[in-house]
C-alpha positions in Angstrom: 37.9 90.1 112.1 36.3 92.6 114.8 38.1 95.7 116.0 38.5 94.2 119.2 40.2 91.1 118.1 42.5 93.3 116.2 43.4 95.2 119.1 43.9 92.0 121.1 46.4 91.0 118.5 48.1 94.1 118.5 48.5 94.0 122.1 49.9 90.4 122.5 52.5 91.3 119.5 53.6 94.3 121.5 54.2 92.3 124.6 55.7 89.5 122.7 58.0 92.0 120.7 59.0 93.8 123.6 60.0 90.9 125.8 61.9 89.4 122.6 63.6 92.5 122.4 64.5 92.8 126.0 65.7 89.3 126.0 67.9 89.6 122.8 69.3 92.7 124.2 69.9 91.2 127.5 71.6 88.2 126.2 73.8 90.0 123.5 75.0 92.4 126.1 75.7 89.9 128.5 77.4 87.9 126.0 79.7 91.1 124.9 80.5 91.8 128.5 81.3 88.1 129.2 84.4 89.0 127.2 85.2 91.4 129.6 85.0 89.2 132.4 87.4 86.7 130.8 90.0 89.6 130.3 90.1 89.8 134.2 91.4 86.9 136.4 88.5 85.4 138.5 89.5 84.7 142.1 87.5 81.8 142.7 89.6 79.2 144.5 92.2 78.6 146.8 91.1 81.2 149.3 92.4 80.4 153.1 89.3 81.1 155.1 89.3 82.1 158.7 86.2 82.5 160.8 85.7 84.2 164.2 87.2 81.3 166.0 90.2 81.5 164.1 89.5 78.1 162.3 91.2 77.8 158.8 90.1 76.1 155.7 90.4 76.2 152.1 87.1 77.4 150.1 86.0 78.2 146.5 84.0 81.4 146.3 81.1 82.2 146.1 80.1 80.6 149.5 78.1 80.6 152.3 79.6 79.8 155.6 77.9 79.6 159.0 78.6 82.8 160.8 76.8 84.9 163.9 76.0 88.6 163.5 79.0 90.7 163.9 81.3 87.8 163.3 84.5 88.6 161.0 85.2 86.3 158.0 88.8 86.5 157.0 89.9 85.6 153.5 93.6 85.4 152.4 95.3 84.7 149.1 98.9 84.8 147.9 99.6 86.5 144.8 100.9 84.4 141.9 102.8 84.8 138.5 99.7 84.3 136.5 97.9 87.1 138.2 100.7 89.6 137.4 99.6 90.7 133.9 98.9 94.5 134.1 102.2 96.3 134.4 100.1 99.5 135.7 99.1 97.6 138.7 96.0 95.5 139.9 92.8 96.0 141.5 90.3 93.6 142.9 86.8 94.0 142.8 83.6 92.1 144.4 80.2 92.7 145.4 79.0 92.5 149.2 75.6 92.5 150.7 75.1 94.7 154.0 78.7 94.1 155.0 81.6 96.0 156.2 84.7 95.6 154.1 88.6 96.1 154.9 91.0 95.1 152.2 94.9 94.5 153.2 97.8 94.3 150.9 100.5 92.4 153.0 99.4 94.4 156.5 98.6 97.7 154.8 95.1 98.6 154.4 94.2 99.7 151.0 90.4 99.8 151.2 87.5 100.2 153.7 83.8 100.2 153.4 82.2 101.2 156.8 78.6 101.7 157.8 77.2 105.4 157.7 74.2 105.2 159.9 71.8 107.9 159.1 67.8 108.1 158.4 68.0 105.7 155.5 70.7 103.6 156.2 70.5 100.5 158.8 73.5 99.3 161.3 75.5 97.9 158.5 77.1 99.1 155.5 75.1 99.3 152.2 75.2 96.6 149.7 77.3 97.4 146.7 80.6 97.1 144.5 83.9 97.4 146.3 87.1 98.3 144.3 90.4 98.0 146.1 93.5 99.4 144.3 96.2 96.8 145.0 99.1 98.4 142.7 102.2 96.7 141.5 102.7 93.6 143.4 105.1 90.6 143.3 104.7 86.7 143.6 104.3 86.0 147.4 102.3 89.1 148.3 99.0 88.3 150.5 95.7 89.9 149.6 93.5 89.8 152.9 89.8 90.8 153.0 87.7 91.0 156.2 84.0 90.8 155.9 81.6 92.0 159.0 78.0 92.2 159.1 75.6 93.0 161.9 72.9 90.5 160.2 73.4 86.7 160.5 71.7 86.0 157.6 74.6 88.1 155.6 77.3 87.3 157.8 78.7 84.1 155.9 77.9 85.3 152.4 81.3 85.2 150.6 81.2 86.9 147.3 83.4 86.3 144.0 86.5 88.3 143.8 88.1 89.7 140.4 91.5 90.9 139.7 92.4 93.2 136.9 93.0 96.6 135.7 90.9 99.2 137.8 89.3 100.5 134.6 88.2 97.2 133.6 87.0 96.4 136.6 84.8 99.4 136.9 83.0 98.1 134.0 82.4 94.8 135.5 79.1 95.8 137.2 77.7 96.4 133.8 78.3 92.8 132.6 77.3 91.1 136.0 74.1 93.3 135.9 73.0 93.2 132.6 71.2 89.6 132.7 69.1 91.1 135.8 68.8 94.3 134.4 66.6 93.2 131.1 64.5 90.6 133.4 63.5 93.6 135.7 62.7 95.7 132.8 60.1 92.7 131.3 58.8 92.8 135.1 58.3 96.5 135.1 57.0 96.6 131.5 54.6 93.9 132.4 53.1 95.5 135.4 52.7 98.7 133.3 50.8 96.9 130.6 49.1 95.1 132.9 47.5 98.6 134.7 46.8 99.9 131.2 45.2 96.8 129.9 43.2 96.5 132.9 41.9 100.0 132.6 41.1 99.5 128.9 38.8 96.4 130.0 37.3 98.1 133.0 36.3 100.9 130.4 34.6 98.0 128.2 33.0 96.8 131.5 35.0 93.4 131.5 36.5 93.4 135.1 39.0 90.9 136.0 39.3 89.9 139.6 42.8 91.0 141.3 43.0 93.5 138.5 45.0 96.5 139.1 46.7 95.2 142.3 48.6 92.5 139.9 50.1 95.3 138.0 51.2 97.0 141.3 52.5 93.8 142.6 54.9 93.5 139.3 55.9 97.2 139.7 56.7 96.6 143.5 58.8 93.3 142.8 60.7 95.3 139.8 61.6 98.1 142.2 62.9 95.6 144.9 65.0 93.7 142.3 66.2 96.9 140.8 67.6 98.4 143.9 68.3 94.9 145.7 71.1 92.8 145.6 71.2 92.2 141.9 74.6 93.9 140.8 72.9 96.9 139.4 75.4 99.7 139.6 73.2 102.9 141.1 74.2 105.8 138.6 71.7 108.2 140.1 71.7 107.4 143.6 73.6 106.3 146.6 74.2 102.7 147.7 72.6 103.6 150.8 69.6 105.2 149.4 69.3 102.1 147.2 69.3 99.9 150.1 66.7 101.5 152.0 64.4 101.7 148.7 65.0 97.9 148.0 64.1 97.0 151.7 61.0 99.5 151.5 59.9 98.0 148.1 60.2 94.2 149.8 58.2 95.1 153.0 55.5 96.0 150.4 55.5 92.6 148.8 53.4 90.8 151.2 50.6 93.4 151.4 50.3 93.7 147.6 50.3 90.3 147.0 48.1 89.2 149.8 45.4 92.0 148.2 45.6 89.9 144.8 44.9 86.9 146.6 41.9 88.5 148.4 40.3 89.7 145.4 39.9 86.3 143.8 39.2 84.0 147.0 36.0 83.5 148.9 35.0 81.8 152.2 37.5 80.9 155.0 40.5 81.2 152.8 39.5 84.9 152.1 39.2 85.5 156.0 42.5 84.1 156.4 44.0 86.1 153.5 42.3 89.4 155.0 44.1 88.6 158.4 47.3 88.3 156.5 46.4 91.8 154.8 46.0 93.5 158.2 49.2 91.9 159.6 51.3 93.0 156.5 49.7 96.6 156.5 50.5 96.9 160.3 54.0 95.5 159.5 54.7 98.0 157.4 54.1 101.0 159.7 55.9 99.1 162.5 59.0 98.4 160.7 59.3 102.0 159.0 58.8 103.7 162.5 61.1 101.4 164.5 64.0 101.9 161.4 63.3 105.7 161.5 63.8 105.9 165.4 66.6 103.8 165.2 65.3 101.3 167.4 65.4 98.4 164.9 66.4 98.7 161.1 64.4 97.4 158.1 66.9 94.6 157.6 66.6 93.1 161.0 62.7 92.8 160.6 63.2 90.8 157.1 62.5 87.7 159.0 58.8 88.7 159.6 58.6 89.4 156.1 59.9 85.8 155.0 57.4 84.3 157.4 54.4 86.4 155.7 56.0 85.1 152.3 55.7 81.4 153.5 52.2 81.7 154.5 51.0 83.5 151.3 52.8 80.7 148.9 51.0 77.8 151.0 47.8 79.8 150.6 48.4 80.0 146.7 49.0 76.4 146.7 45.7 75.7 148.6 43.9 78.3 146.3 44.9 76.5 142.9 44.4 73.0 144.6 40.7 74.0 145.5 40.0 75.5 142.0 41.5 72.3 140.4 39.1 70.1 142.7 36.2 72.2 142.0 36.9 71.6 138.1 37.7 75.3 137.7 41.1 74.7 136.6 43.2 71.9 135.1 46.8 71.4 136.1 47.9 72.0 132.5 46.0 75.2 132.4 48.1 78.5 131.8 47.1 80.0 135.1 48.0 77.1 137.1 51.1 76.7 135.6 52.0 80.5 136.1 50.9 80.0 139.7 52.8 76.9 140.6 56.0 78.5 138.8 55.6 81.4 141.0 55.4 79.8 144.5 58.4 77.2 143.3 60.7 79.9 142.6 59.8 81.9 145.8 60.6 78.6 147.6 64.2 78.4 145.9 65.0 82.1 146.5 64.1 81.6 150.1 66.1 78.5 150.3 69.4 80.3 148.4 68.8 83.3 150.9 69.5 81.1 153.9 71.9 78.4 152.6 73.7 79.7 149.8 75.9 82.9 149.2 73.6 86.0 148.5 75.4 86.5 144.9 73.4 83.6 143.8 69.9 85.1 144.7 67.5 86.6 142.1 67.1 84.5 138.7 64.4 82.0 139.9 62.0 84.7 141.4 62.5 86.9 138.5 61.6 83.9 135.9 58.7 82.9 138.3 57.2 86.7 138.3 57.6 86.9 134.4 56.0 83.6 133.7 53.0 84.5 136.3 52.2 87.8 135.0 52.2 86.7 131.4 50.0 83.4 132.2 47.6 85.7 133.8 47.8 88.3 131.0 47.0 85.5 128.6 43.9 84.4 131.0 42.7 88.0 131.1 42.8 88.4 127.4 40.9 84.9 126.8 38.5 86.2 129.5 38.0 89.5 127.7 37.4 87.6 124.3 34.9 85.3 126.0 33.0 88.0 127.5 32.9 90.0 124.4 31.7 87.0 122.3 29.1 86.4 125.1 28.0 90.2 125.1 27.9 90.5 121.3 25.6 87.4 121.3 23.3 88.6 123.9 23.3 92.0 122.2 22.2 90.4 118.8 19.6 88.3 120.7 18.1 91.3 122.4 18.4 93.5 119.1 16.7 90.6 117.0 13.9 90.4 119.6 13.5 94.3 119.5 13.2 94.3 115.8 10.5 91.7 115.9 8.7 93.7 118.9 9.0 96.8 116.7 7.8 95.4 113.4 4.6 94.2 115.6 4.1 97.6 116.9 4.3 99.0 113.4 1.9 96.8 111.7 -1.6 96.6 113.3 -3.2 99.6 113.1 -1.9 100.2 109.4 -3.0 96.6 108.7 -6.7 97.5 110.0 -6.6 100.9 108.0 -5.6 99.6 104.7 -8.1 96.6 104.8 -11.0 99.2 105.6 -9.5 101.1 102.5 -9.7 97.9 100.3 -13.0 97.2 101.5 -14.4 100.5 100.5 -12.7 100.6 97.0 -14.1 97.2 96.0 -17.8 98.8 95.8 -16.4 102.2 94.0 -13.2 101.3 91.9 -12.3 97.5 91.6 -9.1 98.2 89.6 -7.7 100.6 92.3 -8.8 98.0 95.0 -7.0 95.4 93.3 -3.9 97.6 92.6 -4.0 98.3 96.6 -4.3 94.7 97.5 -1.2 94.1 95.3 0.8 96.6 97.0 -0.3 95.4 100.4 0.7 92.2 100.4 4.0 93.1 98.9 4.4 95.4 102.0 3.2 92.5 104.3 6.2 90.4 102.4 8.7 93.1 102.8 7.9 93.1 106.7 8.3 89.4 106.9 11.5 89.6 104.9 12.7 92.4 107.4 12.1 90.3 110.4 14.2 87.2 109.0 16.9 89.4 107.7 20.3 90.8 109.5 19.9 93.8 111.6 21.5 96.4 109.0 20.4 96.2 105.4 21.1 98.0 102.3 19.2 101.5 102.1 18.0 100.5 98.5 15.9 97.6 100.1 14.6 100.0 102.7 14.1 102.3 100.3 12.0 100.1 98.2 9.9 99.1 101.4 9.0 103.2 101.7 7.9 103.1 98.1 5.4 100.4 98.8 4.3 102.2 101.9 3.9 105.7 100.0 2.0 104.1 97.1 -0.4 102.5 99.6 -1.1 105.7 101.4 -1.3 107.7 98.1 -3.9 105.3 97.2 -5.8 105.7 100.4 -5.7 109.4 100.5 -5.6 110.5 97.1 -3.8 113.9 96.4 -3.8 114.8 100.0 -0.5 112.9 100.2 2.4 113.7 98.2 5.9 112.3 98.8 9.2 113.7 97.1 12.3 111.5 97.2 15.7 113.5 96.5 18.2 111.0 97.0 21.7 111.1 95.1 23.3 108.3 97.4 22.1 104.6 97.9 25.4 102.7 98.5 25.3 102.3 102.5 23.4 100.3 105.1 20.7 101.3 107.7 19.1 99.2 110.3 16.1 97.2 109.1 12.6 99.2 109.3 14.1 102.5 110.7 13.1 104.8 107.9 9.7 103.5 107.2 8.2 104.5 110.8 9.7 108.3 110.2 7.7 108.6 106.8 4.7 107.1 108.4 4.9 109.4 111.2 5.1 112.5 108.6 1.9 111.1 107.0 -0.3 110.0 109.9 0.6 112.5 112.3 1.7 115.3 110.2 -0.1 115.9 106.9 -3.1 113.9 107.2 -4.1 115.8 110.2 -4.7 118.7 107.9 -7.7 119.0 105.4 -5.8 120.0 102.5 -3.0 117.2 103.1 0.7 118.0 102.3 4.2 116.9 101.5 6.7 114.3 102.9 10.2 114.8 101.6 13.0 112.1 102.0 16.5 113.8 101.4 19.9 111.5 101.3 23.0 113.2 100.7 26.8 112.1 101.0 29.1 114.3 102.7 32.7 112.8 102.8 32.7 109.6 105.1 29.1 110.6 106.3 25.7 110.3 105.3 22.8 112.8 105.8 19.1 111.8 105.8 16.4 114.2 106.3 12.9 113.3 106.6 10.5 116.5 106.7 6.7 117.4 106.4 4.6 120.4 106.1 2.1 119.1 108.5 0.6 120.1 111.9 3.8 119.8 113.9 3.9 118.8 117.6 5.8 119.7 120.8 8.9 117.6 120.2 10.3 117.2 123.7 7.0 116.4 125.0 6.2 113.9 122.7 9.6 112.1 122.8 9.6 111.8 126.7 5.8 110.3 126.5 6.4 106.6 126.6 2.8 105.9 125.2 2.9 108.2 122.4 4.6 108.1 119.0 6.2 104.5 119.4 7.4 104.1 116.1 9.2 107.4 115.9 10.7 107.1 119.3 12.0 103.3 118.5 13.3 104.4 115.4 15.6 107.3 116.9 16.8 105.0 119.5 17.6 102.4 116.8 19.6 104.9 114.9 21.4 106.1 117.9 22.0 102.4 119.2 23.1 100.9 116.1 24.7 103.2 114.0 25.9 105.8 116.3 24.2 108.4 114.6 23.4 111.9 115.6 19.7 112.2 115.4 18.0 115.8 116.0 14.0 116.4 115.7 12.9 119.8 114.9 8.8 120.6 114.9 6.8 123.5 115.1 3.0 123.8 115.6 1.2 124.2 112.3 4.4 124.4 110.4 5.9 121.0 110.2 8.6 118.5 111.4 12.1 117.8 110.1 14.0 114.7 111.4 17.8 115.0 110.3 20.0 111.7 110.7 23.9 112.2 110.4 26.1 108.9 110.6 29.4 107.6 109.3 29.2 105.4 106.1 
């Protein structure tokens, strides 16, 4: 198993383990806190509802009633015996979305939540939890709740009401928000995980279209969910700031998602998405300016965001339909199912926003986002794997071709010279000529074996080839060539045909250019996890910088150095001094 495959498996394990942990934590926390909810009386039924036209009817909450902006919704309920279980007195708790609240016990006002206009807040009261202390009551007392909102979208939204002790009710937000909180945490984690993984892939030169924008989209959605109408108790910031942050994150969603789509589409669809990107960007600036200058707050411009989202959802469907028709995707592919899940969940949430209580908002879109991001993440991991396999296959093909070329470059001049030496020895010393012929045939067979062998070979195989080459040169040049082997470590691999050219360079361009000849020494030492190889000679030397930069000289030397650095990531240094000799040092991890 390769290192990259191990990393992919580790990433998947971390991703799945974190999601599993949050799921178990969220559900266990939800189950435990459900016990808290059961201790309270859920006042869901038998509410007397009175609208702005004084029309009355009995309703069950949560509910969505038709109401215009600034209409007052009145809910009344009589205290009964089964509600009077707490001797210390009762409190009523409920969550409202951008609504002013007034609670009466009989005709006495016991709680108010009013709008507090400012730079961050809009015309309405901030969304948040309300706790009204009723005190000691008796059967027949009447609880009255009045709800008013300047927005038609939230005016008719009637929340669930809970009755119990004040201490227990203050813990109610945590039980109600736990299921949302762990989903939001998953989305935030997926966004951060995606960005880190994308940057890692980019470093490996594997770039996924839509890349980092999808991670930013997940983080943006997590911010909107967390600060929005999902019951999270805002511990560190006020409800007003939370509302402003939720609305600010929300108006970013069309821009970020349209940028994601822009990166993966082409043609006319891409031009349409670019138009949506421009509109979304302008919309952000205009909405924030209108809000800051108190002309029109962010909540009043939410309809524009919904229109942009509907357009983007429609474009997403067209995008996947086109890819399926072109054969790029199948209906059953992970990416397709993720995209369809996201778009369907977005439609569901829009439907609930306009036709149901806002208390029921949030679960579908969260699940849709999680499914979509995980689907694209799995697709990206598959692309990374395929790209890596293709890269390695291509790299191996290139390396094999280079090796064959290098082998053919090394052979010709040596073959001609050796054949000439054999011809000359036949007349002088037939026995020595026979020995040279045998060594030469052994050398040629070794070269052929190297061409068909793997890219890396055992050092002992390379060393045997060097021995054969050295014997040939000693027969040809006699006492002018002396080769010393100082080796105390052989248990490692080297690039095939990577050391013999260095020995050849020392003999041909070093000691043989001196009348008296000289010595070439091969030293191999192990230092912990590293191996040091030194090839040195006492020949004529050369200008190392000039020779190594010249594309037409010392081909064998330059190619060997390149292969050591390319294949083994070795550190290679070349030291040479005129009339003193050359020293080549190679250090690499075993």
